[in-house]
N, C-alpha and C positions, 0 to 999 in steps of 0.2 A: 792268423788264429782261426781255428775252425769253430763252427757253432756246435754248442752242446745241445743234444736232444732234450726236448721239454721234459721236465721232471715235476717235483712238487715245488711249490712256490718258495719255500724257505730252504730248498737244497742248496748247499754251497756251490760256488762257481760263477760263471759269467755266461748265462744263456743268451745267444744272439739269435735264436730261431724266431723270426717273425711270420714264417709260413711253414705249416699251418699255425695260426695264432691260437695259443693256449688259453689266453685270458682276454677275450675281446672286449669285455666290459671296461678294462682299463684304457683301451684305445678309444672307446666312445667317450670316456670321461676326459681324455686329452682333447679330443675334437670339440667337445662341449666347452672346455675351458678356453680354447682359442677363440671360439665364437664370442664368449663373454669378455672381450678385451676393453679396458678403460684406461684412462690416463689421469694423473693427478691434476694436470693442467685444466681438466674439465671441471674441477671443483672450484666454486666461488666462496672464498672465505671472507669477502668483504663485509657482508652483513654481521658476521660473527664478531668482528672487531668492535662494532658499535654495541653489540649486546654485551660484550665483556665489560666495556667501559661504562655503559650507561644503563643497562637493564638488569644486571645480575647482582644478587646479594654477595656479601663477603663469603657466606657458607657455600654459595654456588660456584664462586670463583675458586675457592679452595678445592671443591670437587673436581673441577675441570683441570686444575693445576696437578692434582694427584693423578688424575686419569691420563693426562698426556705424558707424565713422568713415566707411568707404567708402559704406555705405548711406545716410548723412546727406545726401549730395549727388548720388548716382548717378542716381536716378529723376528729379531735377530737370533734370539735363542731358539726359536722354532726352526730357522733356516740352518743353524749349526747342526741341530740333531738330524735334520733331513739329509744334509750332506755327509755327516760323519757316520750315521747309523742306518737310516732307512734305505738310502740308494744303494748302500753297500750289501745289504742282506735280502732285499726283496728281489728275487732272481727271476725277473720277467722282463724282457726288452720293452714290451708295451706299458708295463708298469713304470719302468724307469723313464719312458717318454712323458708319463704324466708327472712324475716327481720333477723332471726338468722344468716343466711348465709351472708346477707349484713353486719351485724356487724363484722363477721369475715373479710370480705373484707375491711371494714374501718380500722380495726386494721392492716391488711396487708399494706394498704396505709400509715398508720402512721409509720409502720416499714420501708417501703421504703423511706419516707421522712426523717426519723431518720438517715438511712444509707447515704442518700443523703448529709444531713447536716454534718455528721461526716466526709465524704470524701471531700467535697467541702470547709468546714470551719474548718480546723484542730485546729485553735487557740481557746482554751477553753473560753476565754473571749468574743470573738467575737460570738462563737457558743451560749453562754448563752444569749447574746443580741438578736440573731435571735429567740431564743425560747420565749423570752419576748417581741417580736416585737409588740404585741397588746397594749402594755403599752407605748411605746416610738416611734413608727413610725405612724404618723397620718393617713396616707392612709390606713394602715392595721387596726389601731384601729377603723376607720369608718366602715370598713367592718365587724369587729367583733361585734361592737355595733348594726349594722344592724341585724346580725344573732342572737344576744342574745335578741334583742327586740322582735323578733317573737317567740323565744323559751319561754321567760317569758310571753308572752301574753296568753299561756295556761298552765302555770305551776301549777296553782290552780284548773285546770279543772279535776275533778275526774271522771265525767260521762258526756256523750253527750246526755242529756235527751231532750234538747230543740233545737228548730231550730237555734237559735242564737249561742248555744254552738257548734253545728255541723258545722256552718259556721266559727266559730273561729278556730275550728280544721282544716278545709279545708284550710283556708288561711295559716296556719302554713305549712301544706303539700305542698301547691302550692309554698310558699316561698322557701322551701328547694329543691323542684324539678325544679323549673323554674329559681330562682335567685341565689341560692348558688351552688348546683351541676350543674345546667343548664346554668349558666352565669358566675359566679365568677370562677369555675373550667375550664370551657370552654375557657374563656379568657387566664387563665394560661397555658392551653394546647397549645394555639395559640402562645404564646411566645416561648414554647419549640420547636414547629414544625417550627417557623420562624428561629430559630438557627439551627435546623437540615437542613433547606433548604440552610443555609450557610456553611453546612458541619461540624457543631460544636455539641459537646455534644451528641454523638451517644448513649452513655450508658443511659443518661437520656431520650432521645427520645424512646429508646427500651422499657424501664420500663413504660414510660407514655403511650405507646400503649396499655398496659394491663390495666392500671388504667382508661384510657379513655374508654376502652370497659366496664369495671366494672361500671363506673359512667353512662354510657349510659343505661346499664341494670337497674341501680337504678332508673333512670328517667322513664324508661319504666314501672317498677313496680308502681311507684307513679302515672303515668298517667292512669295506668289501674285501680288503686283504684279510682281515680277521675271519670273515665268513668263509673265505676260500680255505684258509689254514685249518679252521675248524672242521671243515668237510673232508679235508685231506688227511688230517692228523687229529681226530677227535680226542685222543687220550691226553693231549696237552692241556685241555681245559678241564683239569680235575679240581676237586674241592679245595685243595690247598692253594692253587692258583687263584680261584674265585675268591678266596678269603683275602689273599694279598690285594686283589683288585678292589674289593670292598674297603680294606684298610686304607689304600691309596686314595680312594674317592673321599672318605671321611677326612682324611688329612687335607686334601684340596679344598673341601668345603670350609674347614677351619681356617686355612690360609686365607681364603677369599673373605671370610667373615671378619677376620682382622683387618683386611684392607677396607671393608665396608665401614668398620668402626672408625677408621682414619678418615675415609672419604666423606662420611656424613657427620663427622664429629662436631661440626659447626652448627648442626641443626638445619637440615635442608628441608624446607616446608613441603609436605607432600610425599616425602620418601623416607621412611624410617629404617633403622637398622634391623628391626624385626622383619620388615617386609622384604628387605634384601636377603636375609638369612633363609626366609621361607622360599624365596625364588631360587636361591642356590640349591636348597634341598630338592625342590621340584625338578630343576635341571638335572641334578645328579641322578635322580630317579630315572629320568628319561634316558640318560646314558647307560645306566645299568640295564634297563629294559632293552635297549639297542644291542646290548652284549648277550642278551638272552638270560639275564639274571633277574631275580626277583627285586622289586623296588624295596628300598630300605627305609626311606623317611616317610612316605605316604602323605607328603605335603601338597597341597593345591597351589597353583600359581596365583599369588596375590597381585600381580602386575598386570591389569587389564590391558594396558597399552602394548604389552608384548604379545598378547593373544591376537592382536590386529596385525603383527608384523609377519608379512609373507615374504620369505626370502627369495621365491623365484620370480614373482611378478608383483612389484610394488610401485605404484604410482600414488603419490599423495600431493595435496595442494601446496605443500611447502616446496616441493621440487620444481625444477625448471625443465625436467625431461623425465622420461620413463627410465627407471633404474634397470629394467631388463634389457638394456641396450646390447645389441649383438653386432659383430662384424661377420661378413659373409665368409664361409669356407666352402670351397668346391671340391669335387672329387669324391668318389665312392670306393669303399674298400670291400672286397669279398673275403670273408674270413676263412673259408675253407679252401682257398686257393693255395697253390704251392709254387715254388720257384721253377 
């Protein structure tokens, strides 16, 4: 098969041309992701078991049970969309290199949450219910239905030949970047860091630091794709599409608010449903701003402990090591070289 000359990022086909490199930012993201390799075996869950048994209230245990039930399938949904949709249509070999790495990271997150569930929920019957949460827990089912609706919206889309098809694809990408990884998961991380601020579940928080960093990189990649497409095809981002994005974001905030009502239903001291709703609105505004759209809610971040969360370089006294751990990658690449 011969290489296709570089075109626009969403042009149909299978571009194999790595020299000259059309989108070197994706290759740098791939290299950075390789450096930031971690393993589930490095996370020590032993202190968490004692916390769950002896230090946490019934309401806090309910919170964590709902959280791990969501985690049990959340990253698998993201992986499916990556393989079925993103890899298929983002036509850049260096971008597909990054997506291959992202798929590995999603599998790692699935392993992390599997280990988490096995540790936190030792009873096989309860564990089976957690893995089946999208069927019997309404707040989790609603989030799953939201995700699957956007996956299904482009399942039969084989090529991005028309303007409407490209907009369809971009809406799916924006959904996963802004609403699923950028809102659903960020809300879940907020619950974890709230418990950490109470001195609880240090093992979960330690592993979540690395997952948080990975998810932030996944978002950065998606927004780079959006930025490039917007520069190449600015007519795609018209008023109608922006209205669809805003409606999507409002739907996601409402989905996650229902989950917050469930998670906090037992009355968790120090974290209210109103605080979580305000945090969701704040995060949604940040995502809209990243898309170059005006903020909609105008809500301030009510969770002070999240403002202290630095994704890139985080060392805190609960951890046993620096979370910005990296492995070495050698070799340099000259982007303007040719074969």
